[in-house]
C-alpha positions as CSV (number, residue, x, y, z in Angstrom):
1,M,54.7,253.1,-70.4
2,P,53.8,249.4,-70.3
3,E,51.9,247.8,-73.1
4,F,48.3,247.0,-72.4
5,Q,47.3,243.3,-72.2
6,K,43.4,243.5,-71.9
7,I,40.8,245.9,-73.3
8,L,37.3,246.3,-72.3
9,I,35.0,247.0,-75.3
10,A,32.0,249.2,-74.4
11,N,30.3,248.5,-77.6
12,R,28.3,245.8,-79.3
13,G,27.6,244.4,-82.7
14,E,29.9,244.7,-85.7
15,I,32.2,247.4,-84.1
16,A,32.9,245.3,-81.2
17,I,33.6,242.0,-83.3
18,R,36.1,244.1,-85.3
19,I,37.9,245.5,-82.3
20,M,38.1,242.0,-80.8
21,R,39.5,240.5,-84.0
22,A,42.1,243.2,-84.1
23,A,43.0,242.6,-80.4
24,N,43.0,238.9,-80.9
25,E,45.5,239.6,-84.0
26,M,47.7,241.5,-81.4
27,G,47.6,238.6,-78.8
28,K,45.6,240.8,-76.4
29,K,42.5,239.6,-74.1
30,T,39.1,241.2,-74.6
31,V,36.4,241.9,-72.1
32,A,32.7,242.7,-73.4
33,V,29.8,244.4,-71.7
34,F,26.2,243.6,-72.6
35,A,22.7,244.6,-71.9
36,E,20.2,242.1,-71.1
37,E,18.7,242.5,-74.6
38,D,22.2,241.4,-76.0
39,K,22.7,238.4,-73.8
40,L,22.8,236.2,-76.9
41,G,24.9,238.7,-79.0
42,L,28.0,237.4,-80.6
43,H,30.2,240.1,-79.1
44,R,29.5,238.5,-75.8
45,F,30.6,235.0,-76.8
46,K,33.5,236.2,-78.9
47,A,35.2,238.1,-75.9
48,D,37.5,236.3,-73.3
49,E,35.2,237.6,-70.6
50,A,31.7,239.3,-70.5
51,Y,29.9,241.4,-68.0
52,R,26.2,242.2,-67.8
53,I,25.4,245.9,-67.5
54,G,22.4,248.1,-67.1
55,E,20.0,245.8,-65.1
56,G,16.6,247.4,-65.4
57,L,17.5,249.7,-68.1
58,G,17.0,249.6,-71.9
59,P,19.8,248.6,-74.2
60,V,20.7,252.4,-75.2
61,Q,20.7,253.5,-71.5
62,A,22.6,250.2,-70.5
63,Y,25.5,251.2,-72.7
64,L,25.8,254.6,-71.5
65,S,26.0,253.3,-67.9
66,I,29.5,254.7,-67.5
67,E,29.7,253.8,-63.6
68,E,29.1,250.3,-64.4
69,I,31.3,250.1,-67.3
70,I,34.4,251.5,-65.3
71,R,33.5,249.1,-62.4
72,D,33.8,246.2,-64.7
73,A,36.9,247.4,-66.4
74,K,38.5,247.4,-62.9
75,A,36.9,244.0,-61.9
76,S,38.3,242.3,-65.1
77,G,41.7,243.7,-64.6
78,G,41.5,245.7,-68.1
79,D,44.1,248.0,-68.9
């Protein structure tokens, strides 16, 4: 099985930053998803790529939008 090169992190805040730090130490690229309310969140800017999710939804529902997260994982080429 080939080793992954890019990971989509479907989380925000401190957890997302910790995952990004570990991925960076491993030489892996990161992709963040963010709700409108998190457009200025640190995890959005620390990631190599970022995609907005949950348009018209609140922040909790946005991060539970599985179809959008999968779509963005595929669009970004995430493993």
